[in-house]
N, C-alpha and C positions, 0 to 999 in steps of 0.2 A: 504494500499500500504506500509506503514511504517513497519507493522508487517511482511509482506512477504519479504521486503527488508532486515530486520534484520535477519530473520531465514536463508535466502539465503546467506547473508554475512558470518554468522557463519558456515554454511554448506560448503561453498566454501573454507574458510580458513582451516577448518579441513581436507577437501579432499586434498588440496595442501600440507599441512604440513605432513599428513600421507603418501602421495605418494612420498614424497621427490622430488617434482618437482621444487620448488622454495625455496629460503632462507626464514627464518622466518620474516625478515624485509620486504621482498617483499609482503608476504601474509598478514601480520598484518597491513601494511600501505596502500598498493595498493588497496586491495579489498574494504575496507570501503570507500576510496575516490571515487572509481568507483560507488559504491552503492549509495553514497550521491549525486553524479552527476545525476545518473539515476532517483532518486526520486525527482529531481527538485530544489535542492539547488545550489546556485551560488558558484563560487570558493572563493569569499570573505567570505561567511558564513561558508564554509568548513574549510577555513583557521582559523577562530575564533574557530570552534569546535576543531580542531586539537591542537590549541595553549592552550586551556583550559585543554585538556587531557595531553599534555606534562607538563604543570605546575603541574599537580597532581603526575606525576611519576618522576619529576626532582630530588627531594630529594633521592628517592630510587636509581635511576641511579647514582647519585653522590656518594652515600655511596658504591655502588658496585664497582665503578671505583677505589676509594681510598683503599677499602678493599683488592681488588686484588693486587694492587701495594704494599700495606704494607706487606701482607703475602708473596708476591714474593720476596721483599727485605729481609725479615726475612729468607726465604729459601736460598736465595743466600748467606747470611751471615753465614749459617750453623747452624741455630737455631734447626733444626729438626734432624741433623745428629747424635748426641749422642743418642737421643731417639730411632731412627731407628736402630742403631747398637746394642743397648741394647736389643731391642725387638727381633731382629734376633738371637742374641746369646742365649737368653732365650728359643727360640723355640726348641732347642735340636733336637732329632731324633725321638721323639714320635709323631705320627700323630695328637694326641689330642692337644698337646702343640703347634705344628706347625700351626694347623688350628686356634687356639685361638690367636696365635702371629700374624698371617696373618691379622685377623680381627682387632686386636688392632693397627697394623701398618697402616691399611687403615683409621682407625678412626683419628689417629694422622696426617696422610698425607693429609687428607681431611679437615683439619682445615682452609685451605685457601678457601674452597668452589669450587676449580677447579677440575672437574672430570678427565681431562686429566693428571694433575699433580699427582693425587692419583694413577692412574693406572701405570704411568711411574715410580713411586717410588716403589709401592708395588709388582708389577709383576716381574720386574727384580731382586728384592731382594729375593723373595721367590720361584721363579720358579726353580732354581737349587736344592733347598731343596726338593721341591715336587718331582722332577724327581729322585733324589737320593733315596728317600724313596718309590718310585713307587706310589705315591698318584696321584689321578685324577686331571688333570688341571681344570676340571669343578668345583671341590671343591675350587680350588684357586680362580677362577673367582667369585664364590658364596660368599666366605668369604670377598673378596675385595668389592664386590657389597654391601654386608650387612653393612660393616663398613662405606662406603661412603654414603649409603642411610640414615642411622640414623643421620649422621652429616649434611645432607642437610637442617636440621631445623635451622641451624645458620642464623642470620639475613642477612648475605651476601651470603647465599645459594640460588640456583635458585628457588626452590619451594616457599620459604618464600618471596623472592623478587617479584615473580609473584603474590602471594596472597596479598602482600601489595599494589601492583599496581592495582589489581582488586578492593580491598575493600576500598582503599583510607586511610588505617591505616598504621602508621609507621611500618617498619619491626621489629624494636626493641620492639615496643608494642606487636606485634604478638608473638615474640619469648619468652618474659619473662614468660608468663604463661605456655609455653611449656617446660621450663627447666626441671621440674620433669618428664615429659613424655619422654624427650630426655634422661635423665639419665636412666630411666627404659628401654628405647630402647637400650641403650648401653649394659646394663646388659643382656638383652634378646638376642642380637645378639651374644654376647660372649658365652652364654649358648648353642645357636644353633650351633655355631662354634665347641664347645666341642663335641656336639652330632655328627656332621658331621665327626669330627676327629675320634671318636670312631667307627663309621661305616666304615670309611676308614681302620682303624686298623684291624677290623674283616675281611674286604674284602681281604686285603693284606695277612693276615695270612692264610685265606682259600685258596687263590690262590698259596700260597707258594712263593710269590714274593720277592721283595727286602727288606721286613721287617726284614730279617736276618741281615741287615747291622746295626751294632751297634757302629761303629767307629765315631769319631768326624767329623763333617761336615768341609770340607776343607775351608780354608779362601778364596780361589779363588771363591767358590760358593757364598759367601756372600760379595764378594768385591763390588758388585753393590748396596750395602745397602744405599750408599749415593745417588744412583739413578741419571740417566741422567735427566737433565731438559728437558721440552718440547722444541721442535724445535724452534729456534729463540730466546731462552732465554739465556742459557749458554752452552758452549761446554765443553768437558772433559779437554781441554787444559787450559781454563780460569777458571775452577771451583775453583782450589786451590787458585788463586789470589783473588777470591771474598770472600773466607771464612774469618771470623773474630773470630777466637777462643778466643782471649783475651777479646773480648767484649760479650762473650756468656751470662754471667749472667746479663749484662746490657740489652741485648736484651730480656732475659727471663722476667726481671722486667718490661720492656716496653710493652711486649705482655700481661702480666698479668694485668698491669695497664690499658691497652686499653680495654681488655675484662671486667675488673671490672667497668670501666667508662660506658660501655654499659649496664651492668647488673643494676647498680644503677642510670642510666639515668642522668649522670652528665651534659650532653649536648646532642645535636642531634647526631645521629650516623654518619652523613656525616662529621660534624665538628670534631668528635672524631677521625675518621680515617684520616682525612686531617692532623690533628695535629700529629698523630702517624707517618704518612708518612714523614712529615717534620723532626721530631726528628730522625727517623730511618735513613734517608738519611744523615743528618748532622753528626750523630754519626759514622755511618759505612762507608760512601763513601763521604768524604768532597771533594769538587771541582766540578766545572761546568761540565766538560766532563764526569766524571764517574757517576755523578748523572743523567745526561741526558741519558747515556747509560742504566742505570738501569731502568729508566722510560720507554724508548723505548722497552727494553726487555720484559716488561710486558704489553705494550700497546695493543698488539693483543688481548689477552684475555679480557682486560678491555673494549676495544672498541666494541668487538663482543657482550658482554652482555649488555653494555650501549645502543648500537643501537637497540637491540632487545627490551629492556624496553621502550625506547622512541617510537618505532614503536607500542608497546602495548598501550602506552598512546595515540597515534593517534587513534588507534582502539577504545579504550574506550571513548575518547572524542567525536568522531563522532557518535557512537551509543547512547551515553547518551544525548548529547546536541541536536541532531537531533530528539530525541523522539522515536527512534527505540526501545530502551530498555523498555520504558514505554508502548509502543504499544504492544510489545511482552508479557510483564507481564499481561497486561489487557486481551489479547487474551487467555493466559494460564489460568488466573483466571476464565474467563467465562466458561471454560470447566469443572471446578470443580463443582459438585452439591452443591446447597445451604446448604443441610443438613450436608455436610462434613466440612463446614467452621469452626464450633466450635472446631473440633478435630484438626485442623491444628495449628502448633506452630506459634506464632506471635512475632514480635519484635517492640519495640517502637521507634519512630523517633522524633527528636527534632523539634518542630514547628518553631524554629528560623533559624536553619541552615540545617535541614532535614537530619542530620547524625544519625546513629544508636546509641542508648543509652543503658547503662547498666541497668538503672532503669527507670521505666515508669514515664512519666510526671504526675504531679498532676493536678487537674482540673483548678487551677488558675496560676500555674507556670510551667515552662518547665525546669526540672532538667536534664541537658545534660552533657555528658562526655567532651564536648568541649566548651560548652557555660555556661555562668552564668544564674542565674534565671531571667526570664523575664516574664512580664505579658502576659496573654493570648491574650489581644488585640494587644499589640506590636508584639507578635509572629506571629499573623495572618497577620499583615501588612507587616512584614519582609518577611514572606513566599510568600504573594501575590506579593510583589515587586520582589522577586527573581524569580518568575515564569513568569513575564511578557516578559523578553527578550526571553525566550525559546519558548513561545507561538508564538511570532512574527516571530521567526526564522523558526518555523514549518509551517508557513502559506502557503508557496508555495506547499509543498507536501500535506498538509491537503486539500487544495482546489482541487488539482489534484486527490487525492483519493476520494473526495466527488463526483467529476464528474464521 
């Protein structure tokens, strides 16, 4: 019964999300709760399952909230404006350089991990240039998507945060080994952007289109390089009052120090971003009213992502603590032929805390990435103790499935 409930829960959630019928929070939290009730668990037990799941994702959600606020404050202070303006000016009139500059602009704009902000910065800045040169708007969307996609590997990006929530590993720990791959990805998307620009150049030349335009791009065309902020954050009238050009290099140093602290794991990511937010607000916007206004301006995006992560924690907590995931794994394993088992990849688990380890435990000790060495006997006792509450929690549904 647990196996069936687990597979149905995942199937219903996927169907609801793919069909855009409900919000992610409703699907991720509502469906598992209903499934747990139908399988015989009491509301008290479900509450404990959900609380355990929320505890696991709380650090990631906290990091996400303060990361969004920090980069939002940096954007309000004008940290990205000179970079954006320089990229737009370097784009020139050649389709190749325009495509590469568009991708580079998306990479810089997506540093805060917010997709809406990236498109609201890159599209208004580069759309007039694309139209003047007769370049396809589909290429514009592709270049922006490539730049934003490769930057999603940042610890405060959506995919990394969701992976951290699912695996129970810190987003910063997941990101550090991916830095070389991310750098390679940035180079790759810039190369693909150049290829797309060259194709556009040949297409425009063959069509005899606006490629004959060789004059400079009007300043009006790139006037939007500073980009309107997403709705609810800053308006055109208040943008200039929020800029802090005199503090530009101070903000650059603060941003680099924040990223450096993440790379070298000076502290936990949530504490690093919390400290960065405090310093950024004190330096750029002293005073209660203006600081509150900046936090409220970015609260929409922060709360949307945080609520989604907390709902995912409820989903994982219920499926894990109720035994659905274990039952699903056992059912899937029973389908695999016994002869194929030696060919399957395996990962070692610590007998003390049951977490995934980078090195296999020795016969007498358990060398774990999160635990110190413990004896095999103590490991077994800890493991058996940690399993008792879960087995008692599963008793109602197990007896029902047996019947």
